Structures are given as structure tokens and as C-alpha cells.
C-alpha positions, 0 to 999 in steps of 0.5 A: 024739892031736890038739892043741887050742891056745890061743896069745897069751892075755894076762893081767895078774897079779902075778909076780916076785921084786923089790919093784917086781914085787910092787906092780904087775901085769904082762902075761904071754902064755900059749900052750897046746897040749893033747892031745885026741881030737877025733874024737867032736866032728868027727863030732857037730859038738857043742861038748859033745864037745870041749875047750872052749878058751873055757872053758879061757881063762876059767878061766885068765884068772881064775886067773892074774889072781888069782895072785901067784906069784914064779916063772913056773915055779910059775905054769906048774905050777899051770896044768898042774895045772888043765888036767890035772885040771879039763879031764881032758886027758892032756898039755899044753905051756905056754909063759909069756912074761914079756916085758920081764923082761930088758933087751935081750930081746924074750921071756923065759919058760918052756916045760913039758910035763906029762902023757903022750901015747900 
């Protein structure tokens, strides 16, 4: 399986458990690795034959910016569900960075993998 990736997608959203986090939007950075068979697209040179990462980005920007989860774990699971069902990919790896969440740490977040690679 080939990997189509989208890294560094920055989205403002409500995320967190503390009162102050519920009152303002924070920026999360999302990295996606998505399994796809790109052979057909490579042969046809047609966008319709591949995983359209711009469509993925638009969908996730809208979804994440409208969300108000407490945990990045829950957000990551919801993103995985969208990718696996709406974009019909067999596997994805999602990394969500909630920078600034821990004093003294540059990055903090979660990485999940969902689906199955053959």
C-alpha cells in the first residue's frame, strides 16, 4: 500500500478539559498518513483516481473547527472514523499536536493508527 500524507494541518478548535480551554480556541496541528493504492492515478494522471488530499483537508478543517471535544484522543478517533468511512481508505495514522499544553514541552499530543494494512 502507498501512503498519501498531509502534515502540519493547523486548525483552531475548542479542545481541553479546563474551564479556560472551553472558552477559547486553540490551535492543533494534525499530521495524517493515509493508505491508498495510487497505481491507477499514476497511470491515468487523473485526480479522480486518487485520494484527494485537498478534499480531506477541507473536510477535516470544517469538522475540527466546529468540534468541542475535551480530549485529543476523542478528536483523533473522530478523525479516523471520517477518513476510514467517508474517504474509504483502509488505514490511517493520525498525529495531533496540542502544542503549549504542558509548560516546558514543545509538543504534546497523541498518535493513533486505525484500519488494516495489507
